[in-house]
N, C-alpha and C positions, 0 to 999 in steps of 0.2 A: 248616478249623479246625486250628490248629497244636497240637502237644502242650502240655499244661499243665506249668507249672514246679512241680515238687514241692518245690523249695527255698523257695518262698514260703510265708508263713503265712496259710492260709485259715481264716476264721472264719465259722461258720454261727450267726447270731443267733436263729434260730427253726427248731427241728427237733423234731417230736413222736416221739422215739425210743420212747416207751411206747405208740404206736399199735398197734392189733390187727394191722395188716399186718406189723409187725416182730416180734411176740411169738416166733414159732418160729424166726426167723433172725437175731435180734439180734446174736449174736457175729459173724456174717458181715457184717452191716451196719456194725458198729463197725470191724472190721478192714478192710473195703473203704474206708471213709472215711479211716482212718489211712494206708492204703497210697497214697492219692491226695494226701496231704499236708495233710489237714484237721487243724489243731492244736487247734481249740476249737469246741465246740458248746454252744448253750444249749437246754435242754429246758424249755419252758414247760408248766405243768400247767393242767388245765381243770376239775377237780372235786376235791372233798375226798378221794375214794377214791384219787386219784393221788398225793397229797402224800408219803406214806411210801414207796411204791415208787419214785418219782422220785428221792428222796434216796438210796435204796439203789442205784439204777441208776447215778447219777452217780459214786458212790464205788466201785462195783464195777468200772466200766470206765474209771476215771480214769487207770490206767497206760497204756492204749492211746491214749486221747485226753486228754492232760494237762490241757487246758482245758475239760473237760466239766463244765458247771454247770447249775443249775436255778433256776426261780422258782416261787413258790407263788401260786395264784390260782383264781378261778372264772370261766370263760369265759361270755360272754353266751348262747351256744348251749346251755349246760348248766344254765341257771337252773332249769329244770323239775325237775332232780334235786337242787337245793340246798334247804337249809332255813335259816331265820334263824340257828339255832344254829351253822351253819358259819362264820359271821363270827367268833364267839368262838373256835371251834376254830382258825381261820386265825390269829388273833392269837397263840394259844398256840404254834402251829407255827412262826410267825415268830420268836417269842422263843427257842424251842429251837434253831432253825436259825441264829441269829446266830452260834453257835459253830462252825458248819460253813463252812469257807472256800469250799465249792462252791455255797453259797446266795448268790444275787446280787440278788434283788429280788422284786417282786410282779408276778404275771402268769401267764397271759394274762387280762387284764381289759379291759372296754370296753363298747361298745354296738354292736348290729347292727340297722340299720334296713332291711336287704335281705331277710332270711329272714322269711317270713310265719309268723304264729302265735305270735310271741314277745311276751309282755306287756311293753310299754314301761315301765310303772311298776315292774314286778318287776326288769327289767334295770337301771333307774336305781337302785333300792334297793341291789342288790348292787354295782354299779359305784361308787356314792358311798361306801358303807361300806368298800370295799377301798381306794379313794383315801385315805380318812381314815386307814386303817392305814399306808399308804405314807407319808403325811405324818407320822404319829406316830413312826414308826421311821426317817424320813428315808431311804427306800429308793427306788430307781428303779422305774419301772413299764414293763411290756411291754403295749402297747395294741393292742386290736382296734378298728379305726376304720372298719368298712365302712358307708359312707353315713351316717356319724354324726359327721363331723369337727367340725362347728360345736358340737354338743352337748357333745362331749368337750372341746373347747377352752374352752367356757364353764365346765365343771366344774373344769378345771385352773387357770383364772385365779382361782378362789375359794380355792385352796390353795397351799401351798408344797411342790411336788414337786421334788426335786433334779434329776432327769433321767430319761431313758428312751428308748424306741424306739416309734415309730408303725409297727407291723408292716404289711407289704404295702400301703404307702401308695399311694393312687390318688385323692387329692383334687386340689383346684385349686392353682395356683401361690400364690395368696394364703393359702390354708389351710396349705400347706407352710411358707411363711415364718413364719406364726404359731406353728406347732409348734417351729420352729427357735428363734424368739425366746424360747420357754419352756424351752429347753435340751434339746430332743428331737432325736434322729436319725431318719432316714427309712429304712425297710427296703425293699430291692429284691431281687427274685429271678427265678424262672422266668417270671413274667408278662411281664416286659420283653423276653423273647426272641421274643415273637410280633410279627410285622410290623404287625398291626392294633392293637397296644397303643400307640397314638400318644401319648396323654396321659402314660402312665407313662414312655415313652421321652423325651418332652420334659422331664419333671421330672428324669429321670436326667441329661440333658444340661445343664440350666439351673441346678439347685440347686448351692450351694457344695459343693465336694468334701469339706469337713470335716463335712458333715451326713449323709453316705451310709454305710449299713452293708449287708451282704449276708446273704441268708437263703435257705433252700430251702423252708421250711414243709413238709418231708417228713412224711408221704407225699403231701401235697396240692400244688397248684400245680406240676404237672410242666412242665419246659421244653418248648419247641416241638418239638424233635427227638425226644423220648422215644417217642412213639407210632410215628413213622416207623421207628425203629430196633428196635421190638418190645420196649421196656422195659415192665416190669409196673407200676412205680410210682416216684415220685420218692424219692430217698434222698440222704443227705449226701455220698456219694462223687461225686455230680454237681456239687457246689458249685464246684470249680475251673473246670470248663468253663462253668458258668453265669456265674461271675465274669469269666472271660475274655471272654464275649460282652458283659457289662455294661461292661467296660472299653472294648471296641470301640465300643459305642454312645456312650460318653462321649468317645471319641477320644483316649484316653491308653493308655500301656503297662500291661500287667497288673501289673508290678512296682510301679509308682507307685500304681496303684489299690489293690493288695493292702495295701501299707504304710499308705496313708491310711485304709482301712477298718478295719484292725487298731487304729490309734490312735483312730479315732472310736468304735469299740466299747468300748475300755477307758475312754475318757473318759465314755461314757454309763453304764457300769456299773463303778464304782470297786472294788467287791469282786472282780469278775472280774480287774481289773487287778492287785490285790494277790495273787491266786492265781498269776497269770502271773509276777509279779516274784519270788515265792518259789520258783518252779520253775526250777532251773538249766537244764533241757532246753529252756526257752522263751526264754532270754535273747536269742537272736538274732532272735526274732520281734518283740520290742517296739521 
């Protein structure tokens, strides 16, 4: 593996910087990513108690990571902690956050038909209500689509959602094409670095370059080499190396891949693009 090029613009479209693993070392995590050339990170929230802290975090560390942004949402794995009233609270939070340039959409929302013990009707209630808010405010969405691609596609077709990202995509070729037709990008990260991840690698190779974005899902989905090298957990500083491997699987140079991913990300999340355009330190990245 060659040295990564810090002059390129690396963008992490899915990174849980507010996770418990990072609480005591967040300044080091942020500086580590910045030192590796990571210019932009999206922090998706997963429950109501995260919304205020995420907004504060994004603005607190925005000088080190100029493209640090966040989304607001209720994750399907956290519905047992949610109440119906959280939907109205989310609506109010969205209205207030529209004035914050670091707020870029609704997420992480979706359906999870892999984890046992989750009430499917409860999942669907919160997912559909949040999709309705995204449609009302015409905001992109960050989607959790684990073993639920068809149900999510069906819900999307009933609404006019401007764009978004299908995070950690691992569906079929046909499902991928349907998400793309609806204006969505597909998120790829550490999972593709495993030799056994044949379906993900095929998608990475076969899908149009203009539909691919990169992510770490830190501290989750560690790349294949992390345990071998004694790493504790995934973090955004690993994104350049992950992206380098993704470019290799794709069969193109990391410079071409990085530029395409940046453009794809900003197309999917226009408020993020506006933040970048307004930041003179990032003019060369766009």
